[in-house]
C-alpha positions in Angstrom: 143.4 145.6 124.9 144.5 145.4 128.5 144.5 142.6 131.0 142.5 143.6 134.0 142.6 140.4 136.0 144.6 137.1 136.1 143.4 134.1 137.9 145.6 131.0 138.3 144.8 127.6 139.6 147.4 124.8 140.1 149.9 126.7 138.0 153.5 126.3 139.1 153.8 127.4 142.8 150.2 128.8 142.9 147.4 126.6 144.1 145.1 129.7 143.8 146.2 133.2 142.8 144.2 136.2 141.6 145.8 139.5 140.6 144.0 142.7 139.6 145.8 145.0 137.3 144.6 148.5 138.1 147.1 150.6 136.3 148.7 150.8 132.8 152.1 150.0 134.4 152.5 147.3 137.1 155.7 146.2 138.9 155.5 142.8 140.5 158.3 142.3 143.0 159.4 139.6 145.3 162.2 137.3 146.4 163.5 134.6 144.2 161.1 131.7 144.2 158.0 133.8 145.0 156.5 133.2 141.6 157.1 136.5 139.7 158.3 134.8 136.5 155.4 132.2 136.8 152.9 135.0 136.6 154.5 136.3 133.4 154.7 132.8 132.1 150.9 132.4 132.6 150.3 135.6 130.7 152.6 134.4 127.9 151.0 131.0 127.8 147.6 132.5 127.4 148.7 134.1 124.1 151.0 131.5 122.6 149.7 128.3 124.3 153.2 127.3 125.1 155.8 128.4 127.7 159.0 130.2 127.3 160.5 128.1 130.1 159.6 124.5 129.2 158.4 122.4 126.3 156.4 120.1 128.6 153.1 121.5 129.8 153.2 119.1 132.8 156.1 121.1 134.2 153.6 124.0 134.8 151.2 121.9 136.8 151.4 122.4 140.6 153.0 119.6 142.6 150.5 116.8 143.3 147.9 118.1 140.8 146.9 116.8 137.3 145.8 120.0 135.5 146.2 123.8 135.6 143.8 126.6 134.8 144.4 130.2 133.6 141.7 132.8 133.4 142.3 136.3 132.1 139.9 139.2 131.9 140.7 141.4 128.9 139.3 144.8 128.4 138.9 146.3 124.9 139.5 150.0 124.8 136.6 151.4 122.8 134.0 154.1 123.4 132.0 151.3 125.2 134.6 149.3 127.0 134.0 145.6 126.6 135.5 142.9 128.7 136.3 139.4 127.4 136.8 136.3 129.4 139.7 134.1 128.3 140.0 130.6 129.9 142.7 128.1 129.3 142.9 124.6 130.8 145.5 122.0 130.4 145.0 118.4 131.6 146.9 115.4 130.5 148.6 117.4 127.8 145.2 118.4 126.3 144.4 122.1 125.9 141.0 123.7 126.1 140.8 127.4 125.1 137.6 129.4 125.4 136.8 133.1 124.8 133.6 134.3 126.3 132.5 130.6 126.6 133.2 129.8 122.9 136.0 127.3 122.0 139.0 128.9 120.2 140.5 126.7 117.5 142.8 129.1 115.6 145.8 131.3 116.5 144.3 134.2 114.6 141.1 134.1 116.6 143.1 134.3 119.8 145.4 137.1 118.5 142.4 139.2 117.5 141.7 139.7 121.2 144.9 139.0 123.2 148.5 139.8 122.2 151.7 139.7 124.2 155.3 140.7 123.5 157.7 139.3 126.2 161.2 140.2 127.2 163.2 137.7 129.3 166.9 137.1 130.1 166.9 134.2 127.7 166.1 136.7 124.9 169.8 137.6 124.9 170.1 134.5 122.7 168.9 136.8 119.9 172.3 138.4 119.8 174.5 135.7 121.4 173.4 132.4 119.9 173.1 130.9 116.4 170.9 131.6 113.3 168.0 129.4 114.4 167.1 131.8 117.3 166.9 134.8 115.0 164.9 132.9 112.3 162.4 131.9 114.9 162.1 135.5 116.1 161.5 137.0 112.7 159.0 134.3 111.7 157.1 134.5 115.0 157.0 138.3 114.5 155.5 137.9 111.0 152.8 135.6 112.5 152.0 138.1 115.2 151.6 140.9 112.7 149.7 138.7 110.2 148.4 135.3 111.4 147.5 134.5 107.8 151.2 134.0 107.2 150.8 130.7 109.0 149.8 129.1 105.7 153.0 130.2 104.1 155.2 128.7 106.8 153.2 125.5 106.8 153.7 125.1 103.1 157.4 125.9 103.4 157.7 123.1 106.1 155.7 120.7 104.0 158.0 121.2 100.9 161.2 121.1 103.0 160.1 117.9 104.8 159.3 116.1 101.6 162.5 117.2 99.9 164.5 116.1 103.0 162.7 112.7 103.1 163.7 112.1 99.5 167.4 113.0 100.2 167.4 110.9 103.3 166.0 107.9 101.4 169.0 108.0 99.0 171.6 109.3 101.4 175.0 107.9 100.5 174.0 106.4 97.2 172.9 107.5 93.7 169.6 109.3 93.4 167.2 107.2 91.4 164.3 109.7 91.3 165.7 112.8 89.7 162.2 113.9 88.5 161.0 114.2 92.1 164.2 115.9 93.2 163.8 118.6 90.5 160.2 119.2 91.4 160.9 119.6 95.1 163.9 121.8 94.3 161.8 124.2 92.3 159.1 124.3 94.9 161.6 124.9 97.7 163.2 127.7 95.6 159.9 129.4 95.0 158.6 129.2 98.6 162.0 130.3 100.0 161.8 133.4 97.8 158.5 134.3 99.3 159.7 133.7 102.9 162.9 135.7 102.2 160.8 138.6 100.8 158.5 138.9 103.8 161.4 138.6 106.2 163.3 141.3 104.5 160.3 143.6 104.4 159.8 143.3 108.2 163.5 143.7 108.9 163.5 147.0 107.0 160.5 148.2 109.1 162.0 147.1 112.4 165.4 148.7 111.6 163.8 152.0 110.9 161.8 152.0 114.1 164.8 150.8 116.1 167.0 153.7 115.0 164.2 156.2 115.8 164.1 154.7 119.3 167.9 154.9 119.7 167.7 158.7 119.1 166.4 158.8 122.7 169.9 157.6 123.9 172.5 159.1 121.6 172.4 160.3 118.0 175.6 158.3 117.2 174.1 154.9 118.1 172.8 152.8 115.2 171.6 149.2 115.0 171.6 147.3 111.7 169.5 144.3 110.7 170.8 142.6 107.6 169.4 139.5 106.0 172.2 137.0 105.5 171.4 134.2 103.1 173.5 131.1 102.4 172.3 131.4 98.8 171.0 134.8 97.6 168.0 133.3 95.8 166.4 136.6 95.1 169.5 137.8 93.1 169.4 135.1 90.4 166.8 133.1 88.6 166.2 129.4 88.9 167.8 128.6 85.5 171.2 129.9 86.7 170.7 128.0 90.0 169.8 124.8 88.2 173.2 124.8 86.4 174.9 124.2 89.8 172.4 121.5 90.9 174.7 118.6 90.2 177.3 119.9 92.7 174.5 120.7 95.2 173.0 117.2 94.8 176.3 115.6 95.6 176.5 117.6 98.9 172.9 117.0 99.8 173.1 113.2 99.3 176.2 113.1 101.5 174.3 114.9 104.4 170.8 113.6 103.6 169.1 117.0 103.8 168.5 120.2 101.9 171.5 122.5 101.8 169.7 125.5 100.4 166.6 127.5 101.3 165.2 130.0 103.8 165.7 127.5 106.7 169.4 128.1 106.6 169.5 131.9 106.5 170.5 134.3 109.3 170.0 137.9 110.4 173.1 139.9 111.1 172.6 142.3 114.0 175.1 145.1 114.3 175.6 147.8 117.0 177.4 150.9 115.7 178.7 148.6 112.9 180.0 146.0 115.4 178.7 142.4 115.3 176.6 142.0 118.5 177.7 138.4 119.0 181.3 139.1 119.7 182.2 142.8 119.9 179.7 144.5 122.2 179.2 144.4 126.0 176.4 142.7 127.8 174.8 146.0 128.5 174.9 146.9 124.8 173.5 143.5 123.9 170.6 144.0 126.3 169.9 147.5 124.8 169.8 145.9 121.3 167.3 143.3 122.4 165.0 145.7 124.3 164.8 148.2 121.4 164.2 145.3 119.0 161.3 144.1 121.0 159.9 147.6 121.5 160.1 148.1 117.7 158.1 145.0 117.2 155.6 146.1 119.9 155.2 149.4 118.1 154.5 147.7 114.8 152.1 145.2 116.3 150.2 148.0 118.1 150.0 149.9 114.9 148.8 146.9 112.9 146.5 145.2 115.4 145.9 147.4 118.5 147.2 147.6 122.0 149.5 144.8 123.1 150.7 143.7 126.5 154.4 144.1 127.1 155.9 141.9 129.9 159.5 142.3 131.1 161.0 139.8 133.5 163.8 141.4 135.6 165.4 142.6 132.4 166.4 146.2 133.2 167.7 145.9 136.8 171.4 145.8 135.8 171.2 149.1 133.8 172.3 152.3 135.4 169.8 154.8 136.7 170.0 157.1 133.6 169.4 154.3 131.2 166.6 152.8 133.3 164.9 156.2 133.4 165.3 156.7 129.7 163.9 153.2 128.9 160.9 153.5 131.3 160.0 156.9 130.0 160.2 155.6 126.5 158.0 152.6 127.3 155.5 154.7 129.2 154.9 156.7 126.0 153.9 153.7 124.0 150.3 153.8 125.2 150.2 150.1 126.0 150.1 148.0 129.1 153.4 147.2 130.8 154.1 144.6 133.5 157.6 144.5 135.0 159.1 142.1 137.6 162.1 142.8 139.8 163.7 141.5 142.9 162.8 143.1 146.2 164.2 146.5 147.0 165.5 147.6 143.6 165.3 151.3 144.5 166.3 152.7 141.1 163.7 150.9 139.1 161.0 151.3 141.7 161.7 155.1 141.9 161.4 155.6 138.2 158.3 153.5 137.9 156.6 155.3 140.8 157.2 158.6 139.0 155.5 157.0 135.9 152.4 156.1 138.0 153.0 152.4 138.3 151.1 150.1 140.6 153.1 147.9 142.8 152.3 144.2 143.7 154.5 142.3 146.2 154.6 138.5 146.3 155.6 136.7 149.4 157.3 133.2 149.6 
């Protein structure tokens, strides 16, 4: 799939904006405040029905208006190229999503036709911030690759919420409902095992792809993705775990929440055997993030078909050689690429021009 046209109405700084995408690679350039990131935000929102910049949809509505509208024309690359019309409206915090005039009510139905992988400056949080960011990344990746996994994560959340509610009810005092505690503990154990299993499987796939990609830079570079669990549930059985339950219960009643399970786990990312959070440079951190996203892009394209890759001013602080290597690598992925950059970034523009990119300039 490729996006051939984007039409925005009352979205951020745009009262009306239409962009035609005529090439597999597009560079959108403009001064700060011209709306470059807002265009990528609209493309992202059309896939995930949420923004990467705000949790409040009203923030995306143009000043003085009450709703916004996004329309994307999506071409399917087949022997008989077919175009789909995706329309998304948001008014008073209510979303309406239609594909070819038919209402879309499931994430899977949308993903069957339109898929986006995004790369933004905030994605450095993957290597700089705490475990929650990395858990969100791997779980979202699993849903992108297989939307049917949504049922697994919903069940996990249901079990965890009920167990936490029980612990909160008795926080700071003796537990009077041991039967329910044991039931919810066993269920959280079992569902956590499944979540850990699918996370580890995907991490192994991504690590393999990442290190293939790194061979384009230097043979000695390696990136490791290691699953780091607070309790290694997949290395013991529940009977052994249950013997420690009294000590666990004491801690959980003190805090009023579950102190074991997949919701507490982390992913350790290493760059040439160094922890990326503390021991590598910003440029190395950015390289880790970009190859991680490209590995996911490759897997998603392999599993589900062509996927749009959007990059918001992410490569402009690399040197010329690294920019050229990255752009050439991305150009070989046989997918649609949309970059943004400030005005007059000669290195990136020169490399993209060589790759046949189309250029689109925004004015204030």
